[in-house]
C-alpha positions in Angstrom: 32.6 112.4 108.2 33.5 116.0 107.4 34.6 117.9 110.5 34.3 121.7 110.1 36.4 123.6 112.6 35.8 127.1 111.3 32.8 129.3 110.6 31.3 128.7 107.2 28.5 130.3 105.2 25.2 128.6 105.7 25.2 127.7 101.9 28.2 125.4 102.6 26.2 123.4 105.2 23.1 123.4 103.0 25.1 121.8 100.1 26.5 119.1 102.4 22.9 118.4 103.5 21.7 118.2 99.9 24.4 115.7 99.1 23.5 113.8 102.3 27.1 113.9 103.5 27.8 113.3 107.2 29.4 116.3 108.9 30.1 117.9 112.3 30.0 121.7 112.5 32.1 122.7 115.4 33.7 126.1 114.7 34.6 126.6 118.4 36.7 123.4 118.5 40.2 123.7 119.7 43.2 121.4 119.0 42.4 119.1 122.0 38.8 118.7 120.9 39.8 118.0 117.3 42.4 115.5 118.3 39.7 113.5 120.2 37.5 113.1 117.1 39.8 113.5 114.1 40.1 109.7 113.7 36.5 109.8 112.3 37.3 112.5 109.7 37.4 111.9 106.0 37.5 115.6 105.3 38.6 118.6 107.4 37.6 122.2 107.0 39.9 124.6 108.9 40.9 128.2 109.4 44.1 129.2 111.2 43.4 128.7 115.0 44.3 125.0 115.0 47.8 123.8 113.7 47.4 120.7 111.6 50.8 119.1 112.4 52.3 115.7 112.0 50.9 114.5 115.3 47.4 115.4 114.4 47.7 114.1 110.9 48.9 110.7 112.3 45.7 110.5 114.3 43.6 111.2 111.2 43.7 107.6 109.9 40.7 108.1 107.5 41.5 111.6 106.4 41.3 112.2 102.6 41.5 116.0 102.4 42.1 119.2 104.3 40.3 122.4 103.1 41.6 125.8 104.3 39.0 128.6 104.2 40.9 131.6 102.9 44.6 131.9 101.9 47.8 130.8 103.7 48.7 127.2 104.5 51.4 128.0 107.0 49.6 126.2 109.9 49.2 123.0 107.9 52.0 120.5 107.4 51.2 120.1 103.7 54.3 118.2 102.9 53.6 115.5 105.5 49.9 115.5 104.5 51.0 114.8 100.9 53.1 111.9 102.1 50.0 110.5 103.7 48.0 111.0 100.4 45.9 113.7 102.0 44.9 116.4 99.6 45.3 120.0 100.8 43.4 122.9 99.2 42.6 126.5 100.0 40.4 129.3 98.7 42.5 132.4 98.2 40.4 133.4 95.3 37.5 133.8 97.6 38.7 136.8 99.7 41.4 138.3 97.4 39.1 141.2 96.3 38.1 141.8 99.9 41.7 142.1 101.0 42.6 144.3 98.1 39.7 146.6 98.7 40.7 146.8 102.4 44.2 147.8 101.4 42.8 150.5 99.2 40.6 151.7 102.1 43.6 151.9 104.4 45.5 153.9 101.8 42.6 156.3 101.2 42.2 156.8 104.9 45.9 157.7 105.3 46.3 159.9 102.2 43.0 161.8 102.8 43.2 162.0 106.6 39.7 160.4 107.0 39.9 159.0 110.5 42.0 161.7 112.0 39.8 164.5 110.6 36.7 162.7 111.7 38.0 162.8 115.2 38.7 166.5 114.9 35.2 167.1 113.7 33.8 165.2 116.7 35.8 167.5 119.0 34.3 170.5 117.1 37.4 171.3 115.0 36.7 172.1 111.3 40.2 172.1 109.9 40.4 172.1 106.1 43.9 173.3 105.2 45.7 171.1 107.7 43.8 168.1 106.3 44.6 168.7 102.6 45.4 165.2 101.3 47.0 163.4 98.4 45.6 161.5 95.5 46.5 157.9 94.7 46.9 158.7 91.0 49.8 161.0 91.7 51.8 158.2 93.3 54.0 155.3 92.2 52.7 152.1 93.9 54.8 149.1 94.3 53.2 145.7 94.7 55.3 142.8 96.0 53.7 139.4 95.2 51.4 139.0 92.2 49.1 136.3 93.4 45.4 136.5 93.8 45.4 139.5 96.1 48.5 141.3 94.8 47.2 141.2 91.2 43.8 142.5 92.3 45.3 145.3 94.3 47.5 146.2 91.3 44.4 146.4 89.2 42.6 148.7 91.6 45.7 151.0 91.9 45.8 151.2 88.1 42.2 152.2 88.0 43.1 155.1 90.3 45.7 156.2 87.7 48.7 155.3 89.7 51.9 154.1 88.2 52.0 150.5 89.3 55.3 148.5 89.7 55.1 144.8 90.5 57.7 142.3 91.6 57.1 138.6 92.0 60.1 136.3 92.5 58.3 133.3 90.9 56.3 134.9 88.2 57.1 136.8 85.0 55.5 137.9 81.8 52.4 139.4 83.5 53.2 143.0 82.6 50.8 145.1 80.6 50.2 148.7 79.6 49.1 149.6 83.1 51.1 147.0 85.2 54.9 147.4 85.0 56.8 144.2 85.8 60.1 145.1 87.5 62.8 143.8 89.8 62.8 144.1 93.6 65.4 146.9 93.9 63.8 149.1 91.2 60.4 148.8 93.0 61.9 149.7 96.3 63.8 152.7 95.0 60.9 154.2 93.1 57.7 153.3 94.9 56.0 155.9 97.1 53.7 153.2 98.4 54.8 149.6 98.9 52.1 147.0 99.4 53.2 143.4 100.3 51.1 140.4 99.3 53.1 137.3 100.3 52.3 134.0 102.0 54.0 133.2 105.3 56.6 130.5 104.9 60.3 129.9 105.7 61.3 132.1 102.8 59.1 135.1 103.6 59.3 135.0 107.4 60.9 138.3 108.5 60.9 139.5 104.9 60.1 143.1 106.0 63.2 143.8 108.0 66.0 146.3 108.5 67.5 145.5 105.1 64.1 146.0 103.5 63.7 149.5 104.9 67.3 150.4 104.2 66.7 150.2 100.4 63.1 151.5 100.5 62.5 154.9 99.1 62.7 157.5 101.9 59.3 158.6 103.2 57.5 155.8 101.4 54.4 154.2 102.8 54.1 150.5 103.8 50.9 148.4 103.5 50.8 144.9 105.0 47.5 143.0 104.7 49.1 139.6 104.3 50.7 138.1 107.4 52.3 139.6 110.5 55.0 137.0 110.5 56.6 138.5 107.3 57.3 141.7 109.2 59.8 142.5 111.9 57.9 144.9 114.0 61.0 146.4 115.7 62.5 147.1 112.3 59.3 148.8 111.3 59.2 151.0 114.4 62.9 151.9 113.8 62.1 152.9 110.3 59.3 155.2 111.5 61.4 156.7 114.2 64.4 157.5 112.0 62.1 159.1 109.4 62.7 156.6 106.6 59.1 155.5 106.6 56.2 158.0 106.2 53.7 155.6 107.7 52.4 152.0 108.1 49.0 150.6 107.2 48.6 147.3 108.9 45.9 144.6 109.1 48.2 142.0 110.7 50.7 141.7 113.5 53.5 139.2 114.5 51.4 138.3 117.5 47.7 138.9 117.1 46.7 137.3 120.5 46.9 140.5 122.4 46.5 138.8 125.8 49.8 136.9 125.2 52.0 139.8 124.1 55.5 139.8 125.6 56.8 142.9 127.2 58.6 143.9 124.0 55.6 143.1 121.9 53.4 145.2 124.2 55.8 148.1 123.9 55.8 147.8 120.2 52.0 147.5 120.1 51.6 150.6 122.2 53.9 152.6 120.0 52.0 151.6 116.8 48.5 152.3 118.1 49.5 155.7 119.4 51.5 156.9 116.4 49.7 159.3 114.1 51.3 157.8 111.0 50.1 154.2 111.7 46.6 152.8 110.9 45.9 149.4 112.2 42.9 147.1 111.8 42.4 143.6 113.5 43.1 141.2 110.6 39.7 142.0 109.0 40.8 142.7 105.4 39.4 139.4 104.1 36.3 139.5 106.3 33.4 140.5 104.1 30.0 138.9 103.7 30.8 138.3 100.0 34.1 136.6 100.7 32.5 134.5 103.4 30.2 133.1 100.8 32.7 132.8 98.0 35.3 130.9 100.1 32.9 128.2 100.9 31.7 127.9 97.3 35.3 127.6 96.0 36.1 124.8 98.5 33.0 122.9 97.3 34.1 123.4 93.7 37.6 122.2 94.3 36.3 119.2 96.0 33.9 118.5 93.2 30.9 119.0 95.5 29.4 122.2 94.0 
């Protein structure tokens, strides 16, 4: 039995039916509901809303594999799963282009005053000079993390003619005529735009903090389309307030469940949504119709079911 706890493209279900595999499609299932039926599961398809921890894994006595739609395995205890001989896979290749394109969209929006000038036009203001923008190609763009999404974003920035600096702690030898491999400090000192593409884990939690902003080039721009947990929101706000940061383009937050925001989180959220130098979207960077299809296909391929 394959239990699917996240929305999947219809083609994924169609393939399971072609193979005559038993499945339950319950994308609205919560952790309590999953715990009640997981003993029947040989395979598990998940997103991020249900933590797959030791307790749940211990109840999954027949489980052979866990497939994560998208990127980021921080909600799955992959170490413990491996100890139980449970294979864990993900599909970051499926939405990497979508996330990279979204980061480009946020950047163009900011540099060319797209949303703000549209609001002016709606209020019958036709301001050209005050909305004179900047071109990406005139900037140095720093990319932290050269995985599926970071590498694609670097390619797109290169296509715009930007000088592209890339730092990855665990990769080397990827530089080219258009992608400059560099160290962290050089990237932070020289980049006008810093885009972070890191997974969330013990090493990267709170990665974007006061120290991060202290060495960042003054008046640089920050893009975060990876995970909210890698960013200290209070440090970000402080960097904006003291003039070190020109702006922040965010698709993620530390706490994205707005109904559960603490008092401090609510104050930080209110600051961000009201500040003219902040553009924020609701974790939709990887949400395209194309990515929705590709992620399912990649899972099938990795499981040998395509």
